[in-house]
C-alpha positions as CSV (number, residue, x, y, z in Angstrom):
1,M,31.5,-58.0,-4.2
2,P,28.0,-59.8,-3.1
3,S,25.3,-58.7,-5.3
4,L,22.8,-56.5,-3.7
5,P,19.4,-57.5,-2.8
6,C,16.8,-56.7,-5.4
7,F,15.2,-54.1,-3.8
8,L,18.3,-52.3,-3.0
9,R,19.3,-52.6,-6.7
10,R,15.9,-50.9,-7.8
11,L,16.5,-48.3,-5.3
12,A,19.8,-47.4,-6.3
13,A,18.6,-47.5,-10.0
14,S,16.2,-45.2,-8.9
15,L,18.7,-42.4,-7.5
16,I,20.8,-41.9,-10.2
17,P,18.1,-40.2,-12.6
18,L,17.2,-38.4,-9.4
19,S,20.5,-37.2,-9.0
20,A,21.1,-36.4,-12.6
21,L,17.7,-34.5,-12.5
22,V,19.0,-32.4,-9.7
23,L,22.3,-31.6,-11.2
24,A,20.7,-30.9,-14.6
25,A,18.2,-28.5,-12.7
26,S,21.2,-26.5,-11.0
27,A,23.1,-26.5,-14.4
28,A,20.1,-24.8,-15.9
29,E,19.4,-22.1,-13.6
30,P,20.8,-18.8,-15.1
31,A,23.8,-16.9,-13.5
32,A,22.8,-13.6,-11.9
33,K,23.4,-10.9,-14.4
34,K,26.7,-8.8,-13.2
35,T,27.2,-5.4,-13.9
36,A,29.7,-2.4,-12.9
37,L,29.2,1.1,-13.2
38,V,32.5,2.7,-13.6
39,G,33.8,6.3,-13.7
40,G,31.2,8.5,-12.5
41,R,30.9,11.1,-9.3
42,L,29.3,9.2,-6.7
43,I,26.3,10.7,-4.3
44,D,25.6,7.7,-1.9
45,G,23.1,9.1,-0.5
46,W,24.4,9.2,3.2
47,G,25.2,12.9,3.0
48,G,29.0,12.5,2.9
49,A,31.5,14.1,0.2
50,P,31.0,12.7,-3.0
51,V,33.0,10.0,-4.3
52,N,34.9,10.6,-7.9
53,Q,35.5,7.6,-9.9
54,S,33.4,5.4,-8.4
55,V,32.9,1.8,-9.2
56,I,29.5,-0.3,-7.9
57,L,29.5,-3.6,-8.6
58,I,25.9,-5.3,-9.3
59,E,25.3,-8.8,-9.0
60,G,21.3,-9.7,-9.5
61,E,19.4,-7.4,-7.8
62,R,21.6,-6.3,-5.6
63,I,25.1,-4.4,-5.0
64,K,27.8,-6.5,-4.3
65,A,30.3,-3.6,-3.7
66,V,31.3,0.1,-4.0
67,G,34.4,1.4,-4.1
68,T,36.5,3.8,-7.1
69,V,38.8,2.7,-9.9
70,E,41.6,2.6,-7.5
71,T,40.2,0.4,-4.7
72,L,37.8,-2.1,-6.7
73,P,38.8,-3.4,-9.6
74,V,36.3,-5.0,-11.8
75,P,36.4,-8.8,-11.7
76,A,36.2,-10.9,-14.9
77,G,32.6,-11.4,-15.9
78,Y,31.1,-8.4,-15.4
79,E,29.6,-6.3,-18.4
80,V,31.2,-2.4,-17.8
81,V,28.7,0.5,-18.0
82,S,30.7,3.9,-17.7
83,T,29.5,6.3,-16.1
84,A,32.4,8.8,-16.6
85,G,31.2,12.3,-16.4
86,M,28.0,11.8,-14.8
87,S,26.4,12.0,-11.4
88,V,25.7,8.7,-9.8
89,L,22.9,8.6,-6.9
90,P,20.3,6.5,-5.4
91,G,17.2,5.9,-7.1
92,L,14.7,8.8,-6.7
93,W,11.3,8.6,-4.4
94,D,8.4,10.5,-4.7
95,S,6.5,10.4,-1.5
96,H,3.5,11.4,-3.1
97,V,1.9,10.4,-6.1
98,H,-1.4,9.5,-7.6
99,T,-1.1,6.9,-10.5
100,M,-4.8,7.2,-10.9
101,L,-4.6,10.4,-12.4
102,L,-2.4,11.9,-15.5
103,G,-2.8,15.9,-14.9
104,H,-6.5,16.2,-16.5
105,S,-8.4,19.3,-15.1
106,D,-11.5,18.3,-14.2
107,Y,-11.9,15.7,-11.4
108,T,-15.4,15.0,-11.5
109,H,-15.1,14.0,-15.5
110,W,-12.1,12.1,-15.1
111,D,-13.3,9.9,-12.1
112,K,-16.6,9.6,-13.9
113,T,-15.3,8.4,-17.0
114,Y,-12.0,6.0,-16.7
115,P,-12.6,4.0,-13.5
116,K,-12.6,0.7,-16.0
117,R,-9.0,2.0,-17.4
118,L,-7.3,2.5,-14.3
119,A,-5.6,-0.7,-13.6
120,S,-5.2,-1.8,-17.1
121,E,-3.9,1.4,-18.8
122,I,-3.6,5.1,-16.6
123,M,-2.1,3.6,-13.6
124,P,0.7,1.4,-15.4
125,A,1.3,4.4,-17.7
126,A,1.7,6.9,-14.6
127,A,4.1,4.0,-12.8
128,H,6.3,3.9,-16.2
129,Q,6.8,7.5,-16.6
130,L,7.9,7.8,-13.0
131,L,10.5,5.4,-13.4
132,L,11.4,6.6,-16.9
133,A,12.1,10.0,-14.8
134,G,14.4,8.1,-12.1
135,V,11.9,7.5,-9.5
136,T,12.2,3.6,-8.4
137,S,10.2,4.0,-5.5
138,A,7.0,6.0,-4.9
139,R,4.1,6.5,-2.0
140,D,1.2,6.0,-3.9
141,L,-1.4,7.9,-2.0
142,G,-4.7,7.6,-3.1
143,A,-6.5,5.2,-5.5
144,P,-8.9,2.1,-5.4
145,L,-8.2,-0.6,-3.5
146,E,-8.1,-3.6,-6.0
147,A,-6.1,-1.6,-8.9
148,S,-3.8,-0.1,-6.6
149,I,-3.0,-3.8,-5.3
150,S,-2.8,-5.2,-8.8
151,V,-0.4,-2.6,-10.0
152,R,2.3,-2.7,-7.5
153,D,2.2,-6.1,-7.6
154,R,2.4,-6.7,-11.3
155,I,5.4,-4.0,-10.8
156,A,7.0,-6.4,-8.4
157,R,6.8,-9.3,-10.5
158,G,8.2,-7.6,-13.4
159,E,5.3,-7.8,-15.5
160,I,4.8,-4.1,-16.0
161,P,7.5,-1.2,-15.5
162,G,7.4,0.9,-12.9
163,P,9.0,1.9,-9.4
164,T,8.4,0.0,-6.1
165,L,5.2,1.4,-5.0
166,Y,3.7,1.8,-1.7
167,V,0.0,2.1,-1.9
168,S,-2.6,3.2,0.4
169,G,-5.7,2.3,-1.3
170,P,-8.7,4.7,-0.5
171,F,-8.4,7.4,1.6
172,L,-10.0,7.2,4.9
173,Q,-12.5,10.6,5.9
174,H,-15.8,11.7,7.5
175,E,-17.4,11.2,4.3
176,P,-16.4,10.4,0.6
177,Y,-17.4,13.2,-1.9
178,P,-19.8,12.1,-4.2
179,G,-18.8,10.0,-7.1
180,T,-15.5,9.2,-5.3
181,E,-16.4,6.5,-2.8
182,D,-14.4,3.7,-5.1
183,F,-11.0,5.5,-3.5
184,R,-12.8,7.2,-0.8
185,W,-13.9,5.5,2.4
186,G,-16.3,7.1,4.7
187,V,-15.6,6.7,8.4
188,K,-18.7,6.4,10.8
189,G,-17.5,5.8,14.6
190,A,-14.5,4.4,16.2
191,A,-15.8,0.7,15.3
192,D,-16.0,1.2,11.9
193,A,-12.7,3.4,11.7
194,R,-11.1,0.0,13.0
195,A,-12.8,-2.5,10.6
196,K,-11.8,-0.3,7.5
197,V,-8.3,-0.1,8.3
198,R,-8.3,-3.9,9.1
199,R,-9.8,-4.3,5.7
200,L,-7.2,-2.1,3.8
201,A,-4.8,-4.0,5.7
202,E,-5.7,-7.5,5.2
203,A,-5.8,-6.6,1.3
204,G,-2.2,-5.8,1.8
205,V,-1.7,-2.3,1.7
206,N,1.5,-0.5,2.9
207,L,0.1,2.6,4.7
208,I,-3.0,4.2,5.5
209,K,-4.1,7.6,4.5
210,L,-6.1,10.1,6.4
211,I,-7.8,13.1,4.9
212,D,-10.3,15.6,6.7
213,Q,-9.8,14.3,9.8
214,D,-10.8,17.5,11.3
215,Q,-14.2,16.6,10.1
216,M,-14.0,13.1,12.1
217,T,-14.4,12.6,15.7
218,E,-11.1,12.3,17.9
219,E,-12.3,9.2,18.6
220,E,-12.3,7.8,15.1
221,V,-9.1,9.6,14.5
222,N,-7.3,7.7,17.2
223,A,-8.9,4.5,16.4
224,V,-7.6,4.9,12.9
225,V,-4.0,5.5,14.1
226,E,-3.9,2.8,16.8
227,E,-5.4,0.3,14.3
228,A,-3.0,0.8,11.6
229,H,0.2,1.0,14.4
230,Q,-1.1,-2.1,15.9
231,R,-0.6,-3.5,12.2
232,K,2.7,-1.9,11.6
233,L,1.5,0.3,9.3
234,P,2.6,4.1,9.2
235,V,-0.5,6.9,8.9
236,I,-0.3,9.5,6.5
237,A,-2.2,12.6,6.9
238,H,-3.3,15.9,5.0
239,S,-2.3,19.0,6.7
240,H,-4.4,21.6,4.7
241,R,-6.2,23.2,8.0
242,P,-4.8,23.7,11.3
243,D,-7.3,21.0,13.0
244,E,-6.2,18.4,10.4
245,I,-2.9,19.2,12.0
246,R,-3.6,19.5,15.5
247,R,-5.7,16.6,15.5
248,G,-2.8,14.3,13.7
249,L,-0.2,15.1,16.2
250,R,-2.0,14.2,19.0
251,A,-3.1,10.7,17.5
252,G,0.4,10.4,16.8
253,V,0.6,10.1,12.8
254,D,3.8,9.4,10.9
255,C,3.7,11.8,8.3
256,F,1.8,14.9,7.2
257,E,1.2,16.0,3.7
258,H,1.1,19.3,1.9
259,T,2.2,22.8,3.2
260,G,-1.1,23.7,3.4
261,L,-3.3,26.7,5.5
262,A,-4.0,27.8,2.3
263,T,-2.7,31.7,2.1
264,A,-2.1,32.4,5.5
265,P,1.2,33.7,6.7
266,E,2.4,31.2,9.0
267,Y,1.3,28.2,11.2
268,P,-0.6,28.9,14.3
269,A,2.2,29.0,17.5
270,D,0.3,26.2,19.0
271,I,1.0,24.0,16.0
272,L,4.5,25.0,16.0
273,A,5.1,24.2,19.8
274,Q,3.4,21.0,19.4
275,L,5.8,20.0,16.6
276,Q,8.8,21.3,18.4
277,E,7.6,19.1,21.1
278,R,7.0,16.1,19.0
279,T,10.4,16.4,17.4
280,A,12.4,16.8,20.4
281,K,11.1,13.3,21.4
282,M,14.3,10.9,19.7
283,A,13.1,7.4,20.9
284,L,9.8,8.0,18.8
285,G,12.2,8.8,15.7
286,P,11.9,11.5,13.2
287,M,8.7,13.5,12.5
288,F,8.2,13.4,8.6
289,W,6.7,16.0,6.8
290,C,6.0,15.9,2.7
291,P,5.2,19.9,1.7
292,T,4.4,19.3,-2.3
293,I,5.1,22.8,-2.5
294,E,6.8,22.9,-6.4
295,G,3.2,23.9,-7.9
296,F,2.9,27.2,-6.0
297,F,6.1,28.7,-7.2
298,N,5.6,27.4,-10.9
299,Y,2.3,28.6,-11.4
300,D,2.5,31.7,-13.4
301,Y,5.2,30.0,-15.3
302,N,3.3,27.4,-16.4
303,V,-0.1,29.4,-17.3
304,T,2.3,31.9,-19.8
305,N,4.7,29.3,-20.9
306,P,2.6,26.0,-21.3
307,M,5.6,24.0,-23.0
308,H,5.1,21.4,-20.9
309,I,1.6,20.5,-21.6
310,E,3.0,19.5,-25.1
311,D,5.9,17.3,-23.6
312,P,5.8,13.6,-25.1
313,G,7.1,12.4,-21.7
314,W,4.1,12.5,-20.0
315,Q,2.0,10.7,-23.0
316,V,4.4,7.7,-22.9
317,G,1.9,4.6,-22.7
318,V,-1.2,6.8,-22.5
319,P,-3.8,5.9,-25.1
320,A,-4.4,8.6,-27.7
321,D,-8.1,9.0,-26.8
322,I,-6.9,9.9,-23.1
323,V,-4.2,12.1,-24.3
324,A,-6.5,14.5,-26.5
325,D,-9.2,14.8,-23.5
326,I,-6.2,15.9,-20.9
327,K,-5.1,18.1,-23.7
328,R,-8.7,19.7,-24.1
329,S,-9.0,20.0,-20.2
330,L,-6.1,22.3,-20.5
331,A,-6.7,24.3,-23.3
332,H,-7.1,27.2,-20.9
333,P,-4.6,26.4,-18.2
334,G,-5.1,29.9,-16.8
335,W,-8.9,29.3,-16.4
336,L,-8.7,26.1,-13.9
337,A,-10.6,27.0,-11.2
338,Y,-8.4,24.6,-8.6
339,Y,-5.5,26.9,-8.9
340,Q,-7.1,30.5,-9.0
341,I,-5.6,31.0,-5.4
342,T,-2.4,29.4,-6.1
343,P,-0.4,32.6,-7.1
344,L,-1.5,34.0,-3.3
345,R,-0.3,30.8,-1.5
346,A,2.7,31.2,-3.1
347,R,3.5,34.5,-1.3
348,T,3.3,32.6,2.0
349,S,4.3,29.2,1.5
350,A,8.0,29.8,1.2
351,A,7.7,31.1,5.3
352,K,5.7,28.0,6.2
353,F,8.3,25.9,4.6
354,A,11.3,27.6,6.7
355,Q,8.7,27.1,9.8
356,L,8.9,23.5,9.3
357,Q,12.4,23.3,9.0
358,R,12.9,25.3,11.9
359,A,10.5,23.2,14.3
360,G,12.8,20.0,13.3
361,V,10.6,17.9,11.3
362,V,12.2,16.3,8.4
363,L,10.8,17.1,5.0
364,L,10.4,14.7,2.2
365,I,10.4,15.3,-1.3
366,G,6.7,14.7,-2.9
367,T,4.6,16.3,-5.7
368,D,1.1,15.2,-5.4
369,S,1.8,14.1,-9.4
370,G,-1.1,13.4,-11.4
371,I,-3.2,16.3,-10.1
372,P,-4.2,18.8,-12.9
373,M,-1.1,20.0,-14.9
374,K,1.3,18.1,-13.0
375,F,3.1,15.3,-15.0
376,H,4.5,12.5,-13.9
377,N,7.5,12.5,-16.1
378,Q,8.1,16.1,-14.8
379,S,7.1,16.5,-11.2
380,T,9.8,15.0,-9.3
381,W,12.6,16.8,-10.8
382,R,10.6,19.9,-10.3
383,E,10.1,20.0,-6.5
384,L,13.7,19.4,-6.1
385,D,14.5,22.3,-8.6
386,I,12.3,24.5,-6.2
387,W,13.7,23.4,-2.9
388,V,17.0,24.4,-4.1
389,N,16.9,27.6,-6.3
390,K,14.0,28.7,-4.6
391,L,13.7,27.8,-1.1
392,G,17.4,27.5,-0.3
393,V,17.9,24.0,0.4
394,D,21.3,22.6,-0.2
395,S,21.4,20.3,-3.1
396,M,22.6,17.2,-1.0
397,T,20.0,18.0,1.3
398,A,17.2,17.9,-1.5
399,I,19.0,14.9,-2.5
400,R,18.6,12.9,0.8
401,A,15.1,13.8,1.1
402,A,14.2,12.1,-2.3
403,T,16.5,9.0,-1.3
404,Y,17.5,8.2,2.1
405,W,14.9,9.8,4.2
406,P,11.8,8.5,2.5
407,A,13.7,4.9,2.9
408,V,13.7,5.4,6.5
409,A,9.9,6.8,6.8
410,M,9.0,3.6,5.1
411,K,11.5,1.4,7.1
412,V,13.0,-0.5,4.1
413,D,16.4,1.6,4.8
414,K,18.1,-1.8,5.0
415,D,17.0,-2.6,1.4
416,V,17.1,1.1,-0.6
417,G,18.0,4.7,-0.3
418,T,21.5,4.8,-0.3
419,V,24.1,3.1,-2.8
420,S,25.7,0.4,-0.2
421,A,26.7,-3.0,-0.5
422,G,23.7,-5.4,0.1
423,K,21.1,-3.0,-1.1
424,F,18.8,-3.2,-4.0
425,A,20.7,-1.9,-6.7
426,D,18.1,1.0,-7.4
427,I,20.7,3.3,-9.0
428,I,20.6,6.8,-11.6
429,A,22.9,8.4,-13.3
430,V,22.7,12.0,-15.0
431,K,25.6,13.6,-17.4
432,G,27.2,16.8,-15.2
433,D,27.0,17.9,-11.5
434,V,23.6,17.5,-10.0
435,L,24.8,19.1,-6.5
436,R,25.6,22.5,-8.9
437,Y,22.8,22.3,-11.2
438,I,19.9,20.4,-9.5
439,D,17.8,20.7,-12.6
440,L,19.8,18.3,-14.8
441,L,17.9,15.5,-13.1
442,Q,15.0,16.9,-15.5
443,R,17.1,14.3,-18.2
444,V,18.1,11.2,-16.5
445,D,20.5,9.1,-18.7
446,V,20.5,5.9,-16.5
447,V,18.1,4.2,-14.5
448,V,18.5,0.6,-12.7
449,K,15.9,-1.0,-10.7
450,H,16.7,-3.7,-8.8
451,G,19.7,-4.6,-11.3
452,Q,17.9,-4.1,-14.2
453,R,18.9,-1.6,-16.4
454,V,15.7,0.0,-17.6
455,K,16.9,3.1,-19.2
């Protein structure tokens, strides 16, 4: 064979180590972790009958296949985790949390004392507690912008534990309350409303939060919603007062928060008519509503039996001085001015909840977690328990309101919300039958997020 020209010999010599490097690099890449959850009763989030003796194959972050012991043998190379005797279901969503709060009773004191510790200590602790409670996705509705983005992204990178967060950053409202300017932005005119939405969108928020929109002009509310929708961001709006709802409906908000209307016995007829007209428009998709109703029904019990204040679960990751401060603020839980009207609201809230059901809105599990006496490790299962055991919602519907429907509302149902092949492996398991005993969710035994077992 004739010898190669000199430059070709040099080129061939240079390619040998390059190919060797490529092979070495590919060989060094770790194989995706493979896990099989075997034997549990699967409630997959789709609403059908549970699947007994289920098998869920997880490869890396995603679900590879779903079947049963009879139909889906576990291949070699999978770590088998027994879920025998357990209910297995998608990771829970909490559609209304505040990671910047940890249950302290005095907002003014909290907002003045802890801003510098939100991103480094408080919000990561809240996120970790939610995850340990089986919440693998959450909408964080109101916090300083930089802190919200930072904590969300650190969780996404795996630097700190927590659910996948969908953050709003600061509320948008007519005027921020004194001392809250870091997480409440005032709107002055339609142009300013659009500018504020653009600023939030460019920072990377996942949704826009409106509050006190009845104090804004109609033009300002419309500008917020239009600008947000142009940027593919859903708008979440408070519904405490009738005109908040009326203006939100006219503007086209995507989801309302809270049962609202204080002690009023029912929603006004015109609001119900507008809701029914909106829910009839199938092309617009569901009208979502997050009632955050549990606290009304548990208040009297919590005051007379304040055992939950001593629960160590809400103290996970919280510095000792902050724990002590929170406990001091709750020394007399029945004295909190924030809650004096709550027992009266409990008398009418069930009727308003039923009105929303009849109007055809899709109700979501959300809790207002973090507000006084409402701790992140407890709030989600308590909301589910009240829906089922006080408000008469069947367990499957309640579970779907904490799994499937929130994923649809946030337009991420291709990736999460059900236990299905191809979706992220966000899965929880609890001993016993949660369709019969929903409060078993207060003791989540297994938490898998994006394929990683975190509990």
